[in-house]
Backbone as ProteinMPNN parsed JSONL, in Angstrom:
{"seq_chain_A": "MKQIISMSLSLSVFVFLSACSQQSEVQQNLGSLFPEHIDGWQLVELVTGTKALEQINRLHGKNIIVQAGAIGTYQVTGKQPAMIWISRSKTSDMTREQAEVMADRMVTNPHSPFHAPETFVRNTVKVYKFLGMGQVHYVFCKGRLGFWISAPLKDGEKLLRYFLKKGTQKS", "coords_chain_A": {"N_chain_A": [[0.927, -1.256, 0.04], [1.878, 1.205, 0.798], [3.768, 1.546, -1.425], [2.126, 2.046, -3.55], [0.966, 4.413, -2.677], [3.146, 6.241, -2.578], [4.105, 5.868, -5.181], [1.837, 7.108, -6.549], [2.085, 9.593, -5.477], [4.542, 10.336, -6.354], [4.039, 10.472, -9.132], [2.017, 12.422, -9.26], [3.433, 14.63, -8.47], [5.333, 14.852, -10.557], [3.639, 15.239, -12.654], [2.495, 17.743, -12.073], [4.904, 19.414, -11.957], [5.555, 19.185, -14.591], [3.391, 20.251, -15.754], [3.601, 22.988, -14.681], [6.221, 23.723, -15.794], [5.551, 23.733, -18.708], [3.469, 25.672, -18.655], [4.876, 27.988, -17.888], [6.537, 28.202, -20.122], [4.646, 28.61, -22.082], [3.812, 31.061, -21.414], [5.748, 32.845, -21.773], [6.907, 35.933, -22.644], [7.251, 36.689, -25.921], [8.263, 39.186, -26.713], [10.231, 39.766, -25.045], [12.513, 38.559, -25.802], [13.784, 40.366, -27.672], [16.293, 42.564, -27.583], [17.338, 45.771, -26.593], [19.284, 46.839, -27.87], [21.489, 45.574, -30.536], [24.716, 45.074, -31.321], [25.093, 47.642, -32.102], [22.771, 48.129, -33.581], [19.694, 49.521, -33.066], [16.542, 48.948, -31.49], [13.709, 49.739, -32.829], [10.955, 49.569, -33.288], [8.627, 47.304, -31.701], [6.317, 44.855, -32.049], [3.774, 42.922, -30.731], [1.525, 40.387, -29.553], [-1.645, 39.979, -30.542], [-1.747, 41.952, -32.832], [0.887, 41.304, -33.85], [0.481, 38.679, -34.586], [-1.625, 39.082, -36.533], [-0.054, 40.467, -38.553], [1.849, 38.419, -39.069], [0.285, 36.604, -40.363], [-0.626, 38.104, -42.445], [1.776, 38.637, -43.898], [2.168, 35.82, -44.852], [-0.133, 35.482, -46.397], [-2.195, 33.944, -45.341], [-3.712, 32.324, -42.732], [-1.492, 31.348, -40.459], [-0.767, 28.547, -38.225], [0.099, 29.338, -35.166], [1.027, 30.065, -31.72], [1.85, 32.381, -30.589], [3.448, 35.656, -31.295], [5.989, 37.73, -32.522], [7.333, 40.741, -33.569], [10.204, 42.45, -34.32], [11.707, 45.415, -35.241], [14.804, 46.739, -36.29], [17.293, 49.419, -36.214], [19.969, 51.144, -37.816], [21.533, 54.31, -38.172], [21.36, 55.485, -41.566], [21.175, 53.066, -42.706], [19.116, 50.292, -44.414], [16.248, 49.258, -42.602], [16.343, 46.339, -40.246], [14.493, 43.49, -39.797], [13.052, 41.193, -37.293], [11.351, 38.275, -37.088], [9.518, 36.3, -34.973], [7.9, 33.404, -34.147], [5.876, 31.285, -32.031], [5.046, 27.904, -32.005], [2.845, 25.187, -31.405], [4.139, 22.796, -31.04], [7.621, 21.691, -31.297], [7.923, 20.057, -33.556], [5.864, 20.986, -35.276], [6.791, 23.629, -35.659], [9.335, 23.153, -36.975], [8.311, 21.908, -39.365], [6.754, 23.921, -40.442], [8.632, 25.776, -41.074], [10.26, 24.421, -42.76], [8.401, 24.137, -44.97], [7.938, 26.715, -45.748], [10.572, 27.627, -46.458], [10.923, 25.977, -48.747], [8.827, 26.853, -50.451], [9.789, 29.42, -50.741], [11.76, 29.015, -52.624], [10.421, 27.466, -54.796], [8.208, 28.673, -55.772], [7.373, 30.261, -58.476], [6.979, 33.153, -58.64], [8.346, 34.124, -56.559], [10.232, 36.388, -54.691], [12.714, 35.648, -53.822], [15.928, 34.224, -53.918], [19.061, 32.371, -54.606], [19.344, 30.292, -52.625], [20.481, 28.768, -49.619], [21.357, 26.295, -47.393], [22.478, 25.666, -44.212], [24.142, 24.383, -41.133], [24.542, 25.86, -37.948], [25.735, 26.198, -34.973], [24.468, 23.792, -34.055], [22.038, 24.186, -35.313], [19.63, 23.998, -38.114], [19.874, 26.165, -40.662], [18.121, 28.18, -43.016], [18.924, 30.216, -45.706], [18.463, 32.871, -47.725], [18.549, 35.346, -50.587], [17.189, 38.369, -51.433], [15.066, 41.102, -52.439], [16.866, 43.108, -52.04], [18.106, 42.293, -49.681], [19.27, 40.032, -46.923], [17.977, 37.07, -45.976], [17.177, 34.92, -43.137], [16.113, 31.921, -42.001], [15.107, 29.987, -39.369], [14.698, 27.604, -36.73], [14.145, 26.97, -33.237], [13.654, 24.946, -31.003], [10.255, 25.195, -30.121], [10.074, 27.731, -31.214], [9.948, 29.849, -34.013], [12.169, 31.592, -36.341], [12.644, 34.449, -38.467], [14.734, 36.341, -40.168], [15.371, 39.411, -41.677], [17.518, 41.318, -43.204], [19.905, 44.058, -44.113], [22.406, 43.193, -46.584], [25.087, 43.171, -45.596], [24.948, 43.068, -42.91], [23.388, 40.931, -41.863], [24.441, 38.662, -40.644], [25.478, 39.365, -38.387], [23.088, 39.64, -36.736], [21.929, 37.124, -37.07], [23.838, 35.596, -35.644], [23.563, 36.612, -33.087], [20.751, 35.955, -32.6], [20.799, 33.139, -32.946], [22.304, 32.518, -30.735], [21.352, 33.756, -28.471], [18.708, 33.821, -28.67], [16.66, 32.348, -27.421], [16.525, 33.011, -24.856], [15.669, 35.109, -22.106], [16.285, 38.608, -22.422]], "CA_chain_A": [[-0.08, 0.079, 0.044], [2.956, 2.373, 0.814], [4.385, 1.728, -2.563], [1.115, 2.516, -4.262], [0.848, 5.784, -2.342], [4.398, 6.771, -2.972], [4.029, 5.921, -6.682], [0.745, 7.961, -6.9], [2.505, 10.949, -5.091], [5.511, 10.762, -7.274], [3.405, 10.761, -10.417], [1.236, 13.728, -9.047], [4.541, 15.706, -8.438], [5.855, 14.965, -11.875], [2.502, 15.935, -13.613], [2.371, 19.181, -11.556], [6.08, 19.966, -12.445], [5.395, 19.214, -15.929], [2.352, 21.444, -16.269], [4.158, 24.244, -14.465], [7.178, 24.081, -16.759], [4.718, 24.126, -19.859], [2.801, 26.855, -18.389], [5.894, 29.087, -17.838], [7.018, 28.353, -21.419], [3.68, 29.269, -23.133], [3.544, 32.491, -21.079], [6.918, 33.556, -21.887], [6.636, 37.084, -23.703], [8.279, 36.702, -27.063], [8.92, 40.55, -26.816], [11.377, 39.73, -24.147], [13.629, 38.092, -26.724], [14.294, 41.455, -28.449], [17.009, 43.428, -26.737], [17.192, 47.289, -27.119], [20.487, 47.187, -28.931], [22.372, 44.559, -30.95], [25.915, 45.319, -32.056], [24.909, 48.97, -32.762], [21.397, 48.246, -34.203], [18.718, 49.87, -32.131], [15.057, 48.501, -31.658], [12.843, 51.11, -32.976], [9.565, 49.084, -32.998], [8.207, 45.985, -31.335], [4.933, 44.41, -32.283], [3.499, 41.74, -30.12], [0.146, 39.884, -29.31], [-2.72, 39.743, -31.721], [-1.187, 42.639, -33.825], [1.828, 40.427, -34.376], [-0.209, 37.367, -35.479], [-2.111, 39.563, -37.698], [0.99, 40.78, -39.436], [2.553, 37.287, -39.698], [-0.691, 36.045, -41.439], [-0.589, 38.757, -43.514], [2.948, 38.254, -44.593], [1.985, 34.616, -45.418], [-1.23, 35.447, -47.227], [-3.051, 33.014, -44.828], [-3.579, 31.986, -41.321], [-0.444, 30.368, -39.83], [-0.935, 28.0, -36.932], [1.067, 29.578, -34.117], [0.338, 30.219, -30.566], [2.45, 33.818, -30.269], [4.333, 36.067, -32.382], [6.356, 39.178, -32.117], [8.09, 41.284, -34.681], [11.022, 43.606, -33.807], [12.452, 46.405, -36.182], [16.084, 47.392, -35.858], [17.658, 50.413, -37.293], [21.195, 51.757, -37.766], [21.505, 55.512, -39.217], [22.126, 55.134, -42.898], [21.01, 51.802, -43.377], [17.866, 49.785, -44.42], [16.02, 48.611, -41.257], [16.167, 44.91, -40.304], [13.32, 42.968, -39.185], [13.048, 39.758, -36.876], [9.964, 37.77, -36.756], [9.587, 35.187, -34.122], [6.71, 32.926, -33.835], [5.829, 30.037, -31.303], [4.091, 26.988, -32.358], [2.378, 24.199, -30.222], [5.275, 21.83, -30.899], [8.855, 21.844, -31.988], [7.799, 19.508, -34.802], [5.104, 21.811, -35.949], [7.665, 24.494, -36.146], [10.113, 22.685, -38.052], [7.619, 21.651, -40.547], [6.386, 25.145, -41.039], [9.988, 26.404, -41.646], [10.557, 23.593, -44.067], [7.384, 24.5, -46.019], [8.302, 28.098, -46.202], [11.889, 27.653, -47.294], [10.581, 25.229, -50.051], [7.924, 27.762, -51.152], [10.381, 30.461, -51.145], [12.597, 28.626, -53.681], [9.877, 26.763, -55.671], [7.186, 29.648, -56.157], [7.896, 31.189, -59.692], [6.85, 34.61, -58.474], [9.05, 34.586, -55.463], [11.482, 37.33, -54.892], [14.022, 35.066, -53.175], [16.892, 33.508, -54.775], [20.326, 32.131, -54.171], [19.133, 29.709, -51.316], [21.506, 27.955, -49.088], [21.146, 25.551, -46.105], [23.63, 25.203, -43.54], [23.787, 24.252, -39.907], [25.332, 26.726, -37.285], [25.465, 25.916, -33.561], [23.447, 22.678, -34.069], [20.542, 24.536, -35.745], [19.356, 24.172, -39.507], [19.518, 27.573, -41.079], [17.748, 28.334, -44.432], [19.443, 31.507, -46.184], [18.027, 33.604, -49.057], [18.749, 36.653, -50.812], [15.903, 38.956, -52.15], [14.535, 42.305, -52.02], [17.98, 43.944, -51.514], [18.483, 41.875, -48.241], [19.713, 38.563, -46.793], [16.983, 36.455, -45.0], [17.423, 33.553, -42.468], [14.88, 31.134, -41.395], [15.535, 28.783, -38.494], [13.974, 27.119, -35.546], [14.915, 26.575, -31.929], [12.413, 24.422, -30.232], [9.03, 25.559, -30.654], [10.211, 29.076, -31.83], [10.471, 30.026, -35.569], [12.733, 32.818, -36.513], [12.981, 34.909, -39.873], [15.503, 37.545, -39.988], [15.691, 39.948, -42.714], [18.429, 42.494, -42.906], [20.781, 44.424, -45.14], [23.3, 42.06, -47.028], [26.219, 43.113, -44.652], [24.504, 43.119, -41.455], [22.491, 39.861, -41.384], [25.325, 37.757, -40.259], [25.737, 39.5, -36.906], [21.876, 39.574, -36.201], [21.881, 35.85, -36.994], [24.678, 35.04, -34.66], [22.817, 36.842, -31.747], [19.443, 35.172, -32.359], [21.144, 31.644, -32.746], [23.129, 32.339, -29.486], [20.427, 34.231, -27.361], [17.172, 33.891, -29.142], [15.437, 31.734, -26.619], [16.827, 33.35, -23.487], [15.211, 36.469, -21.895], [17.29, 39.686, -22.476]], "C_chain_A": [[0.9, 1.227, 0.007], [3.465, 2.582, -0.545], [3.423, 2.344, -3.521], [0.923, 4.061, -3.975], [1.889, 6.659, -2.778], [4.596, 6.915, -4.488], [3.198, 7.022, -7.19], [1.361, 9.474, -6.577], [3.581, 11.378, -6.06], [5.043, 11.226, -8.716], [2.531, 12.124, -10.237], [2.364, 14.856, -9.28], [4.873, 15.856, -9.965], [4.797, 15.54, -12.798], [2.412, 17.461, -13.234], [3.53, 19.861, -12.178], [5.977, 20.227, -13.88], [4.538, 20.382, -16.538], [2.859, 22.889, -15.84], [5.319, 24.657, -15.576], [6.613, 24.385, -18.198], [4.072, 25.487, -19.7], [3.849, 28.052, -18.498], [6.462, 29.313, -19.245], [5.961, 29.088, -22.296], [3.468, 30.757, -22.671], [4.659, 33.476, -21.267], [6.683, 34.604, -22.976], [7.504, 37.128, -24.61], [8.961, 38.186, -27.245], [10.09, 40.598, -26.007], [12.625, 39.105, -24.709], [14.26, 39.163, -27.453], [15.149, 42.498, -27.564], [16.958, 44.865, -27.306], [18.169, 47.491, -28.164], [21.126, 45.755, -29.401], [23.431, 45.058, -31.81], [25.572, 46.699, -32.821], [23.505, 49.247, -33.481], [20.524, 48.516, -32.909], [17.232, 49.323, -32.4], [14.387, 49.652, -31.522], [11.225, 50.806, -33.023], [9.481, 47.74, -32.743], [6.746, 45.726, -31.346], [4.787, 42.951, -31.56], [1.979, 41.297, -30.074], [-0.488, 39.799, -30.474], [-2.173, 40.552, -32.843], [-0.117, 41.895, -34.563], [1.275, 39.474, -35.279], [-0.818, 37.887, -36.597], [-1.091, 39.699, -38.899], [1.737, 39.606, -39.987], [1.508, 36.596, -40.518], [-0.703, 36.787, -42.725], [0.658, 38.711, -44.557], [2.881, 36.977, -45.308], [0.863, 34.528, -46.365], [-2.328, 34.525, -46.626], [-2.728, 32.894, -43.349], [-2.558, 30.946, -41.086], [-0.921, 29.89, -38.467], [0.059, 28.315, -35.771], [0.267, 30.187, -32.99], [0.603, 31.87, -29.997], [3.233, 34.239, -31.329], [4.77, 37.352, -31.799], [7.295, 39.499, -33.172], [9.249, 42.656, -34.219], [11.853, 44.279, -35.123], [13.727, 47.006, -35.646], [16.562, 48.505, -36.817], [19.109, 50.922, -37.034], [21.094, 53.155, -38.646], [22.129, 55.049, -40.631], [21.818, 53.855, -43.558], [19.436, 51.358, -43.561], [17.463, 49.169, -42.967], [16.109, 47.079, -41.387], [14.996, 44.465, -39.374], [13.546, 41.621, -38.543], [11.777, 39.433, -36.64], [10.24, 36.547, -36.084], [8.097, 34.723, -33.885], [6.718, 31.679, -32.9], [4.718, 29.131, -31.752], [3.753, 25.97, -31.073], [3.578, 23.313, -30.03], [6.477, 22.181, -31.662], [8.61, 21.166, -33.416], [7.024, 20.333, -35.843], [6.042, 23.043, -36.512], [8.509, 24.214, -36.961], [9.52, 22.408, -39.336], [7.079, 22.952, -41.23], [7.617, 25.838, -41.697], [10.366, 25.708, -42.919], [9.605, 23.872, -45.254], [7.715, 25.629, -46.616], [9.607, 28.308, -47.056], [11.59, 26.79, -48.537], [9.839, 26.103, -50.972], [8.578, 28.94, -51.553], [11.245, 30.353, -52.509], [11.719, 28.192, -54.973], [8.67, 27.69, -56.476], [8.004, 30.469, -57.457], [7.716, 32.55, -59.556], [7.64, 34.972, -57.204], [10.123, 35.363, -55.637], [12.633, 36.666, -54.307], [14.539, 34.255, -54.059], [18.131, 33.084, -53.949], [20.206, 31.18, -52.933], [20.324, 28.69, -50.979], [21.005, 27.375, -47.88], [22.448, 25.276, -45.408], [23.353, 24.985, -41.936], [25.022, 25.186, -39.072], [24.907, 26.506, -35.753], [24.368, 24.76, -33.408], [22.09, 23.081, -34.765], [20.592, 24.721, -37.35], [19.154, 25.631, -39.765], [19.202, 27.597, -42.657], [18.213, 29.751, -44.68], [18.991, 31.817, -47.544], [18.359, 34.977, -49.26], [17.433, 37.083, -51.513], [15.603, 40.363, -51.56], [15.683, 43.394, -51.512], [18.409, 43.375, -50.225], [18.649, 40.419, -48.256], [18.556, 38.123, -45.772], [17.273, 35.159, -44.531], [16.301, 33.157, -41.788], [15.515, 29.925, -40.64], [14.477, 28.612, -37.362], [14.722, 26.749, -34.321], [13.751, 26.2, -30.962], [11.199, 24.773, -30.683], [9.14, 26.987, -31.075], [10.851, 29.072, -33.203], [11.04, 31.449, -35.716], [12.812, 33.104, -38.106], [13.572, 36.158, -39.593], [15.771, 38.175, -41.289], [16.514, 41.263, -42.605], [19.348, 42.859, -44.095], [22.008, 43.254, -45.193], [24.51, 42.05, -46.038], [26.02, 42.952, -43.3], [23.852, 41.763, -40.954], [23.231, 38.9, -40.743], [25.405, 37.987, -38.572], [24.343, 39.368, -36.183], [21.67, 38.032, -36.243], [22.652, 35.214, -35.837], [23.95, 35.381, -33.249], [21.583, 36.009, -31.599], [19.768, 33.771, -32.101], [21.703, 31.539, -31.313], [21.995, 32.704, -28.378], [18.98, 34.103, -27.574], [16.171, 33.209, -28.426], [15.633, 32.186, -25.1], [16.269, 34.894, -23.368], [16.454, 37.4, -21.824], [17.368, 40.357, -21.087]], "O_chain_A": [[0.723, 2.15, -0.787], [3.626, 3.748, -0.904], [3.876, 3.168, -4.315], [0.748, 4.864, -4.891], [1.619, 7.737, -3.308], [5.148, 7.892, -4.993], [3.6, 7.793, -8.062], [1.139, 10.416, -7.337], [3.616, 12.511, -6.541], [5.556, 12.156, -9.338], [2.435, 12.856, -11.222], [2.251, 15.782, -10.082], [4.679, 16.929, -10.537], [5.148, 16.315, -13.688], [2.264, 18.31, -14.113], [3.302, 20.83, -12.902], [6.262, 21.322, -14.364], [4.817, 21.17, -17.442], [2.587, 23.868, -16.534], [5.315, 25.753, -16.137], [7.18, 25.255, -18.86], [4.164, 26.338, -20.585], [3.581, 29.021, -19.208], [6.835, 30.437, -19.58], [6.262, 29.984, -23.084], [3.003, 31.588, -23.451], [4.575, 34.673, -20.995], [6.31, 34.257, -24.096], [8.612, 37.577, -24.314], [10.033, 38.334, -27.831], [10.948, 41.445, -26.252], [13.686, 39.153, -24.088], [15.371, 38.894, -27.911], [14.511, 43.257, -26.834], [16.543, 45.058, -28.448], [17.972, 48.174, -29.169], [21.227, 44.862, -28.56], [23.159, 45.451, -32.944], [25.771, 46.813, -34.03], [23.164, 50.359, -33.885], [20.63, 47.844, -31.883], [16.819, 49.298, -33.56], [14.359, 50.416, -30.557], [10.381, 51.68, -32.824], [10.142, 46.951, -33.418], [6.007, 46.408, -30.635], [5.548, 42.01, -31.785], [1.211, 42.043, -30.683], [0.169, 39.527, -31.479], [-2.077, 39.941, -33.907], [-0.164, 41.831, -35.792], [1.51, 39.42, -36.486], [-0.655, 37.3, -37.667], [-1.252, 39.162, -39.995], [2.218, 39.633, -41.12], [1.954, 35.942, -41.461], [-0.772, 36.269, -43.839], [0.536, 38.743, -45.782], [3.491, 36.919, -46.376], [0.836, 33.571, -47.139], [-3.331, 34.309, -47.306], [-1.68, 33.288, -42.838], [-2.728, 29.788, -41.466], [-1.409, 30.673, -37.652], [0.851, 27.419, -35.479], [-0.843, 30.701, -33.127], [-0.148, 32.474, -29.23], [3.678, 33.473, -32.184], [4.209, 37.963, -30.89], [8.012, 38.623, -33.656], [8.826, 43.739, -33.817], [12.546, 43.591, -35.873], [13.709, 47.715, -34.64], [16.277, 48.514, -38.014], [19.37, 51.112, -35.846], [20.593, 53.092, -39.768], [23.163, 54.394, -40.767], [22.119, 53.584, -44.72], [18.566, 51.972, -42.944], [18.324, 48.639, -42.265], [15.971, 46.553, -42.491], [14.664, 45.065, -38.352], [14.232, 40.835, -39.196], [11.049, 40.208, -36.02], [11.096, 35.773, -36.513], [7.219, 35.496, -33.501], [7.717, 30.975, -33.047], [3.568, 29.556, -31.866], [4.325, 26.009, -29.983], [3.993, 23.107, -28.89], [6.375, 22.932, -32.632], [9.092, 21.724, -34.401], [7.371, 20.414, -37.022], [6.004, 23.364, -37.699], [8.606, 25.019, -37.888], [10.155, 22.645, -40.364], [6.979, 23.023, -42.455], [7.522, 26.404, -42.786], [10.72, 26.288, -43.946], [10.023, 23.832, -46.411], [7.813, 25.703, -47.841], [9.69, 28.983, -48.082], [12.291, 27.133, -49.489], [10.14, 26.139, -52.165], [8.168, 29.555, -52.537], [11.418, 31.278, -53.302], [12.143, 28.472, -56.094], [8.298, 27.423, -57.619], [9.034, 31.134, -57.342], [8.308, 33.247, -60.38], [7.573, 36.137, -56.814], [10.925, 35.175, -56.552], [13.665, 37.334, -54.36], [13.879, 33.622, -54.884], [18.235, 33.394, -52.763], [21.122, 31.339, -52.126], [20.947, 27.997, -51.784], [20.146, 28.031, -47.292], [23.387, 24.719, -45.977], [22.298, 25.447, -41.5], [26.19, 25.225, -39.46], [23.731, 26.662, -35.424], [23.441, 24.912, -32.612], [21.134, 22.306, -34.749], [21.432, 25.459, -37.865], [18.319, 26.265, -39.121], [19.977, 27.074, -43.458], [17.879, 30.556, -43.81], [19.162, 31.001, -48.449], [18.465, 35.758, -48.314], [16.702, 36.274, -52.084], [15.859, 40.689, -50.401], [15.444, 44.33, -50.749], [19.189, 44.1, -49.607], [18.338, 39.672, -49.183], [18.279, 38.848, -44.817], [17.598, 34.279, -45.328], [15.606, 33.898, -41.092], [16.255, 29.08, -41.145], [13.556, 29.404, -37.159], [15.847, 26.254, -34.395], [13.076, 26.99, -30.302], [11.078, 24.617, -31.898], [8.038, 27.477, -31.324], [11.903, 28.522, -33.529], [10.424, 32.406, -35.247], [13.004, 32.196, -38.915], [13.023, 36.988, -38.869], [16.421, 37.496, -42.082], [16.105, 42.193, -41.911], [19.54, 42.035, -44.989], [22.449, 42.609, -44.242], [24.929, 40.954, -45.668], [26.97, 42.693, -42.56], [23.792, 41.519, -39.748], [22.505, 38.111, -40.139], [25.397, 37.103, -37.715], [24.391, 38.985, -35.014], [21.123, 37.636, -35.214], [22.112, 34.361, -35.133], [23.786, 34.507, -32.398], [21.383, 35.399, -30.549], [19.186, 33.161, -31.204], [21.556, 30.469, -30.722], [21.795, 31.915, -27.454], [18.16, 34.281, -26.673], [14.975, 33.367, -28.674], [14.91, 31.718, -24.22], [16.373, 35.729, -24.267], [17.494, 37.049, -21.268], [18.146, 41.291, -20.896]]}, "name": "protein", "num_of_chains": 1, "seq": "MKQIISMSLSLSVFVFLSACSQQSEVQQNLGSLFPEHIDGWQLVELVTGTKALEQINRLHGKNIIVQAGAIGTYQVTGKQPAMIWISRSKTSDMTREQAEVMADRMVTNPHSPFHAPETFVRNTVKVYKFLGMGQVHYVFCKGRLGFWISAPLKDGEKLLRYFLKKGTQKS"}
């Protein structure tokens, strides 16, 4: 009988702790992933919540199944702005699948403005790189988070390095 009570208690604690860890992950404000400055770039606009989800859906031309989104615009005097789009899906598999579909469509759509696709692994993360619209674009996933970085050609690498290294940590 003691074993059954002990196992039940252990199982209850495990379920409770799992629920708590999932709850804190779900409630993480994606806006907290955008620092005020990145290597000289100043955060000039941050869109979160419903407004961010609307913009993400507008960008894709359809509703994307994500739980949360945030969009940061960074600026350096004399350069085009850089934009970082972050979304959170229900599962990491769903995030990865969405990134793969997006990367495939960016290359196979005959009307796509994107070209020169590359795929590489950096810090154990698969990164899709494209050129287009006078910018460099990076798409990658870290767990349940999907990232799209659009930046001036010479500056994309430093933004990519930042979000690969710190992209899931609060700033």
